[in-house]
Every structure is written in C-alpha cells, then in structure tokens.
C-alpha positions as CSV (number, residue, x, y, z in Angstrom):
1,M,0.1,0.0,-0.1
2,K,3.1,2.3,0.8
3,V,4.6,1.5,-2.4
4,R,1.5,2.3,-4.2
5,A,0.8,5.4,-2.8
6,F,4.3,6.8,-3.5
7,T,4.2,5.5,-6.8
8,G,0.8,7.8,-7.3
9,K,2.3,10.8,-5.6
10,L,5.2,10.5,-7.8
11,A,3.1,10.3,-10.8
12,D,1.2,13.4,-9.7
13,L,4.4,15.3,-9.9
14,L,5.7,14.3,-13.1
15,P,4.9,16.5,-16.0
16,R,2.0,16.0,-18.6
17,P,3.1,18.1,-21.7
18,L,0.5,16.2,-23.8
19,D,-2.5,17.7,-21.8
20,P,-3.1,20.4,-24.4
21,I,-4.0,18.0,-27.0
22,R,-7.5,17.0,-27.6
23,S,-6.9,14.0,-29.7
24,I,-5.7,10.6,-28.2
25,K,-4.6,9.4,-31.9
26,L,-2.4,12.5,-32.2
27,K,-0.9,12.0,-28.8
28,L,-0.3,8.3,-29.8
29,A,1.4,9.6,-32.8
30,I,3.3,12.2,-31.1
31,L,4.4,9.4,-28.5
32,M,5.4,7.0,-31.4
33,V,7.6,9.9,-33.0
34,C,9.4,11.2,-30.0
35,S,10.2,7.5,-28.7
36,G,11.3,6.8,-32.2
37,G,13.2,10.0,-32.4
38,V,15.0,9.1,-29.0
39,A,15.6,5.5,-30.3
40,F,17.2,6.8,-33.3
41,A,19.4,9.4,-31.7
42,F,20.5,6.7,-29.1
43,F,21.6,4.4,-32.1
44,N,23.4,7.4,-34.1
45,F,25.3,8.3,-31.0
46,T,26.2,5.0,-30.5
47,I,26.9,3.4,-33.8
48,G,27.3,6.2,-36.0
49,W,25.3,7.3,-39.0
50,L,21.9,5.9,-39.8
51,P,20.4,6.1,-43.5
52,P,18.0,9.0,-43.6
53,R,15.6,7.3,-46.0
54,T,15.5,4.4,-44.0
55,T,15.0,6.5,-40.8
56,I,11.9,8.1,-42.4
57,T,10.2,5.3,-43.8
58,A,10.5,4.0,-40.5
59,I,8.7,6.5,-38.7
60,V,6.3,7.1,-41.3
61,L,5.2,3.2,-41.1
62,A,5.1,3.6,-37.4
63,L,2.8,6.7,-37.5
64,I,0.6,5.0,-40.0
65,T,0.2,1.8,-38.0
66,S,-0.2,3.7,-34.5
67,Q,-3.2,5.4,-36.3
68,I,-4.8,2.3,-37.6
69,L,-4.5,0.5,-34.0
70,A,-5.7,3.6,-32.2
71,H,-9.0,3.8,-34.0
72,G,-10.2,0.8,-32.3
73,M,-8.9,2.1,-28.9
74,T,-10.3,5.5,-29.3
75,R,-13.9,4.6,-30.6
76,P,-15.6,3.3,-27.3
77,L,-14.0,6.9,-25.8
78,R,-15.8,8.9,-28.7
79,E,-18.9,6.9,-28.1
80,M,-18.9,7.5,-24.4
81,T,-18.6,11.2,-25.0
82,T,-21.5,11.1,-27.4
83,A,-23.7,9.1,-25.0
84,A,-22.6,11.6,-21.9
85,R,-24.0,14.2,-24.0
86,A,-27.0,12.5,-24.8
87,M,-27.4,11.8,-20.8
88,A,-27.1,15.6,-20.2
89,R,-30.5,15.7,-22.1
90,G,-32.2,12.9,-20.6
91,D,-31.5,10.2,-22.9
92,Y,-30.2,7.3,-21.1
93,T,-30.8,4.5,-23.8
94,R,-27.5,4.7,-25.5
95,R,-25.0,2.0,-24.8
96,I,-21.2,1.6,-25.5
97,R,-19.8,-1.3,-27.8
98,A,-17.0,-2.8,-25.6
99,T,-15.5,-5.6,-27.0
100,T,-11.9,-5.5,-25.6
101,R,-10.7,-6.6,-22.1
102,D,-8.2,-3.6,-21.4
103,E,-8.9,-0.6,-19.1
104,V,-11.0,1.2,-21.9
105,G,-13.1,-2.1,-22.2
106,E,-13.6,-2.1,-18.3
107,L,-14.6,1.7,-18.5
108,A,-17.0,0.9,-21.3
109,H,-18.8,-1.8,-19.2
110,A,-18.9,0.5,-16.3
111,F,-20.3,3.2,-18.3
112,N,-23.2,0.9,-19.6
113,Q,-23.8,0.0,-16.0
114,M,-24.2,3.4,-15.1
115,A,-26.3,4.5,-17.8
116,A,-28.7,1.4,-17.2
117,D,-28.8,2.5,-13.3
118,L,-29.6,6.1,-14.4
119,D,-32.2,5.0,-17.0
120,I,-33.9,3.0,-14.0
121,A,-33.8,5.8,-11.8
122,D,-35.2,8.1,-14.1
123,Q,-37.8,5.8,-14.6
124,Q,-38.7,5.4,-11.1
125,R,-38.5,9.3,-10.7
126,R,-41.2,9.8,-13.4
127,E,-43.3,7.1,-12.0
128,L,-43.0,8.6,-8.7
129,I,-43.9,11.7,-9.8
130,A,-46.9,10.5,-11.5
131,N,-48.0,8.2,-8.5
132,V,-47.8,10.9,-6.2
133,S,-49.8,13.1,-8.3
134,H,-52.7,10.5,-8.8
135,E,-52.6,9.5,-5.4
136,L,-52.9,13.5,-4.3
137,R,-55.3,14.1,-6.6
138,T,-58.1,11.7,-5.4
139,P,-58.6,12.7,-1.9
140,I,-58.2,16.5,-3.0
141,T,-60.8,15.9,-5.6
142,A,-63.1,14.2,-3.1
143,L,-62.5,17.1,-0.2
144,N,-63.1,19.6,-2.8
145,G,-66.4,18.4,-3.8
146,V,-67.6,18.0,-0.2
147,L,-66.5,21.6,0.5
148,E,-68.2,22.9,-2.3
149,N,-71.4,21.4,-1.5
150,L,-70.9,22.7,1.7
151,V,-70.5,26.2,0.8
152,D,-73.5,26.2,-1.8
153,G,-75.8,25.1,0.5
154,V,-76.3,21.8,-1.1
155,A,-75.3,19.6,1.8
156,E,-75.6,20.2,5.3
157,P,-72.4,20.2,7.6
158,D,-74.0,16.9,9.5
159,P,-71.9,14.5,11.1
160,E,-71.9,12.1,7.9
161,T,-70.4,14.9,5.5
162,L,-67.7,15.9,8.1
163,R,-67.0,12.5,8.8
164,T,-66.4,11.9,4.8
165,A,-64.1,15.3,4.9
166,L,-62.3,14.0,7.7
167,A,-61.4,10.6,6.1
168,Q,-60.1,12.4,3.1
169,T,-58.0,14.3,5.2
170,E,-56.3,11.6,7.0
171,R,-55.9,9.9,3.9
172,L,-53.7,12.8,2.7
173,G,-52.0,13.1,6.2
174,L,-51.4,9.2,5.8
175,L,-49.8,9.7,2.4
176,V,-47.6,12.5,3.2
177,T,-46.6,10.5,6.3
178,D,-45.5,7.6,4.1
179,L,-43.9,9.8,1.5
180,L,-41.7,11.3,4.4
181,D,-40.8,7.9,5.6
182,L,-39.6,7.0,2.0
183,S,-37.5,10.0,1.8
184,R,-35.9,9.2,5.2
185,I,-35.5,5.6,3.8
186,D,-33.7,7.0,0.5
187,A,-31.5,9.3,2.8
188,G,-30.5,6.4,4.7
189,A,-31.9,8.6,7.8
190,F,-34.3,5.7,9.4
191,P,-32.9,5.2,12.7
192,L,-34.4,2.4,15.1
193,D,-35.1,2.7,18.7
194,R,-34.8,-0.8,19.9
195,E,-36.4,-1.7,23.1
196,E,-37.8,-4.8,25.1
197,F,-41.5,-5.1,25.1
198,D,-44.3,-7.7,25.1
199,L,-45.3,-8.7,21.4
200,E,-48.6,-10.0,22.4
201,L,-49.8,-6.7,24.0
202,L,-48.3,-4.6,20.9
203,L,-50.5,-7.2,18.3
204,D,-53.5,-6.6,20.4
205,E,-53.2,-2.7,20.3
206,V,-52.5,-2.7,16.8
207,A,-55.5,-5.1,16.3
208,A,-57.8,-2.6,18.1
209,E,-56.4,0.0,16.0
210,A,-56.9,-1.2,12.8
211,E,-60.6,-2.4,13.6
212,V,-61.2,1.2,14.3
213,M,-59.8,2.3,10.7
214,A,-61.7,-0.6,9.1
215,A,-65.0,0.7,10.3
216,A,-64.2,4.1,9.6
217,V,-64.4,3.3,5.9
218,G,-67.4,0.8,6.1
219,R,-65.4,-2.5,5.8
220,G,-66.5,-3.8,9.4
221,V,-63.5,-6.5,9.6
222,R,-62.7,-8.4,12.7
223,F,-59.2,-9.1,13.8
224,L,-58.4,-12.3,15.6
225,V,-54.7,-12.3,17.5
226,D,-53.1,-15.5,18.4
227,V,-49.7,-15.6,19.9
228,Q,-47.7,-18.8,21.2
229,P,-46.5,-18.7,23.4
230,P,-48.4,-16.2,25.5
231,A,-46.5,-12.9,26.1
232,P,-43.3,-13.3,24.4
233,S,-40.8,-10.4,24.5
234,V,-38.8,-9.1,21.9
235,V,-35.9,-6.6,21.1
236,A,-37.0,-4.0,18.4
237,D,-38.2,-0.6,17.5
238,R,-41.5,-0.9,18.9
239,G,-43.0,2.2,17.1
240,R,-41.7,0.9,13.8
241,L,-42.9,-2.6,14.3
242,H,-46.4,-1.0,15.4
243,Q,-46.2,0.8,12.0
244,V,-45.1,-2.5,9.9
245,V,-48.1,-4.7,11.5
246,L,-50.9,-1.8,11.0
247,N,-49.8,-1.6,7.5
248,L,-50.1,-5.4,7.1
249,L,-53.5,-5.3,8.9
250,D,-54.9,-2.4,6.7
251,N,-54.0,-4.4,3.7
252,A,-55.5,-7.4,4.7
253,A,-58.5,-5.4,5.4
254,R,-58.9,-3.8,2.1
255,H,-57.9,-6.8,0.2
256,G,-60.4,-9.2,2.2
257,P,-64.3,-9.2,2.2
258,A,-66.3,-6.6,4.0
259,G,-67.3,-8.2,7.4
260,G,-64.8,-10.6,7.1
261,K,-61.9,-11.8,9.5
262,V,-58.3,-11.1,9.3
263,H,-56.2,-13.5,11.4
264,V,-52.8,-12.4,13.1
265,W,-50.7,-15.2,14.2
266,A,-47.4,-15.0,15.9
267,E,-45.0,-17.6,17.4
268,A,-41.7,-16.8,19.2
269,R,-39.1,-19.7,18.2
270,K,-35.6,-19.9,19.6
271,D,-34.0,-17.5,17.8
272,D,-36.6,-15.4,15.8
273,V,-40.3,-14.5,16.1
274,V,-42.8,-15.3,13.2
275,I,-45.7,-12.8,12.7
276,E,-48.3,-13.9,10.0
277,V,-51.2,-11.8,8.9
278,R,-53.9,-13.5,6.8
279,D,-57.3,-12.3,5.0
280,E,-60.4,-14.3,3.7
281,G,-59.6,-12.8,0.3
282,P,-58.8,-14.7,-3.0
283,G,-55.2,-14.3,-2.2
284,I,-52.1,-12.9,-3.9
285,P,-51.4,-14.0,-7.7
286,A,-48.1,-15.6,-8.1
287,G,-46.8,-12.8,-10.6
288,E,-47.8,-10.2,-8.1
289,R,-46.1,-11.7,-4.8
290,D,-42.8,-9.8,-5.4
291,R,-44.3,-6.8,-6.8
292,V,-46.7,-6.2,-3.9
293,F,-43.6,-5.0,-1.7
294,E,-43.0,-2.2,-4.6
295,R,-44.1,1.3,-4.1
296,F,-47.5,2.2,-5.2
297,T,-48.3,-1.4,-5.7
298,R,-51.8,-1.9,-4.8
299,G,-53.2,-5.1,-6.4
300,E,-56.5,-5.5,-7.8
301,R,-58.3,-3.2,-5.7
302,A,-56.9,0.2,-6.7
303,G,-59.8,2.0,-5.8
304,G,-59.6,0.7,-2.0
305,G,-58.1,3.8,-0.4
306,G,-54.7,2.8,0.4
307,T,-51.6,4.5,-0.6
308,G,-49.4,1.7,-2.0
309,L,-46.7,2.4,0.2
310,G,-47.7,0.7,3.3
311,L,-46.0,-2.9,2.1
312,A,-43.0,-1.0,0.8
313,I,-42.3,1.0,4.1
314,A,-43.0,-2.3,6.0
315,R,-40.3,-4.4,3.8
316,W,-37.7,-1.6,4.6
317,V,-38.4,-1.6,8.4
318,V,-38.2,-5.3,8.5
319,D,-34.8,-5.4,6.5
320,L,-33.6,-2.8,9.1
321,H,-34.3,-5.2,11.9
322,G,-32.3,-7.9,10.2
323,G,-35.5,-9.8,9.3
324,S,-37.7,-10.9,6.5
325,I,-41.2,-10.5,4.8
326,S,-42.6,-12.4,1.9
327,V,-46.0,-13.7,0.9
328,V,-46.9,-17.3,1.7
329,A,-47.6,-19.3,-1.1
330,P,-50.4,-21.8,-1.4
331,E,-47.9,-24.6,-1.8
332,Q,-46.3,-23.6,1.2
333,L,-49.4,-24.5,3.4
334,A,-50.1,-27.6,5.0
335,P,-53.0,-29.7,3.9
336,G,-56.3,-28.5,5.2
337,E,-55.1,-25.0,6.2
338,P,-57.3,-22.1,5.0
339,Q,-56.6,-20.0,1.8
340,G,-56.4,-16.5,1.6
341,G,-53.6,-13.5,1.4
342,R,-50.9,-14.4,3.7
343,I,-47.7,-12.2,4.6
344,R,-45.1,-13.6,7.0
345,V,-42.5,-11.5,8.8
346,V,-39.7,-13.0,10.4
347,L,-37.5,-11.0,13.0
348,P,-34.7,-11.9,15.2
349,I,-36.1,-12.4,18.8
350,R,-32.9,-10.3,20.0
C-alpha cells in the first residue's frame, strides 16, 4: 500500500506535456515519433550514422500503424462522449460497444452499467411523480367536492358529511407520512430505537386500532390475534414494528371481504419470532407476490383507498431489523389450512 501511494504521488508530480492536445490518436502519434526519435538518436550516437531514408520510412510506417491500431482504442471513448452528452439531455438509452478486455473495455462496461442504473432511476422518478400526483389528486378532489357542496348549501354540515371530509384529510395525512418515511429511507436516515416489549400486547393494540380504521371506511372487519407462547418479549423498535403490523392489517382488511376476519398469528421460536397476517380474500396471484412490496403497488383493489406505500415501508423496516418479509404461497401451506392472502414476517428475537 505504501509503495502504491508513493507511486501515485510521484505520478502526480511528473509533467504532462500532452494534456493540451485534445485527440488521443494525435497523442499516440507524438508518442511514437518522440520515442522513435529518441531511439534513432541513441543508435546514431552509439553506432554512428543511420540512413535518412530508412529512418524516415520507419517513422512514417510507425505513425500509420499507430493510427490504424488507435482507431479501435479510441472509438469507445468517442462513443462515451456522445452518450454522455445524450444523458445530459435526458436520453439514457445509449450503450457502448465494448469488445476489448483492457482498461478502456472495463470503462465501457462500467459506463453501460451506470447508464442502465440512471435509466432505471429516471423511470422510477417519473413513476413516483405520476403516482404521487394521482394519489394526491384523488382525496383532494373528493375533499374539494364536499367543501363545495357545503359552501353552495347543497349539503348540510351534518356528522356524516364532516366524517367524509375528515376521512379524506386523514388519507392525505397518511400519504404525506408515508412519503416522508420513504424520503428518510432513501436518505439513509431511518434510525431504530430498539427496546424490549411484550409482543402480544403490541399486536392487541394494533388490532384494536386497525378495527377502528376498518369501521371508519365501512369494511367492518374483525381482527383475531393468536400468539404462541403467550406474552413473548422481543427486542425491536416498537413504534416501527407497530407501523409494520398496522400496514399489514390495513392491507388485509382492504383486500379481504367486507365483514370478514383477519387473523394475526405470531410464534416466538428460539432465535426469531414469526408474525403472519391472513385475510379471507382470494389471495395474491403468483405474478404479484414479489411486486406487492414495491412502491405504489396496490393489487386489484386499486380503488380501495390505500396509498400503495405501506408494504414498501414494511419491507424496509423489516430489513433494517435484519428480518425478512414475504408472501406465503398456497403450496407452502399444509393440507387443510385455510387459503387467503398471507404475508409472513420473520424477525430476530434479540
């Protein structure tokens, strides 16, 4: 390491007389001429006179050969320059043809990977703006309609009308909270405040809160909690785990039948704890089992009122705890077990 650092410092101190020249092919030509001239001067000094015609012919042939060979070396660099200028205009689709295995080839492969990553990031940015605009427009339009009816005297400010307006403002607040959480996640500022607490007590609290939320939107879903063994203690961020379970229960209530049941089952094992939420709906199709944890993915019930961010945040929180979250496929169930949408969370118990 010390030798490499010394070599790097020495290279920084050496002069760079060819830096003003803008063409690498011209630099190679100058390099060939200078090195050939030094070699011929050395031979002339040591062995005497050299034939001028032979010397000039050798230098010309060396220049022509260097230009032919340098064309393949510099073409990827020219393509990178063109692609970089296209990226500055927002075009991330250009790729570099990399066939060499040298440093230029490695640079071209790295450039292509960077372009692909930027293309994906730009697409996600566009989708995020479109989805956020859509999610904000829906409750704002509904709230605007309620307020216009109140102002015009079409509707009376009775409890039912005010409850509708309150539900839309709560939906806006939930969306803003979820977006703030996602911004903290993307910025890496998502700290965990770990503490030891009773898991069964937490699940009972979340189930009671989810039942009130389901009743407010007219779903009438009942939540059943089963924890084995009773009153297990875990070490985790209680507030964030509360958020994860509440998002899972809210998702299950929206995708299950109205007036149905949502089962919350937990089991404390030797090294981890398993929390499973099951609804009585049709289940999650095989093609959507991985996508449900992506942002703004809400499955078939797009009009169910969810923001499409709850499961994405749940996955991030579980990952921060060192656990895992996944959809339980029907083939993973034992014979005779009830079907429905199932999501399982596995967290380290300590």
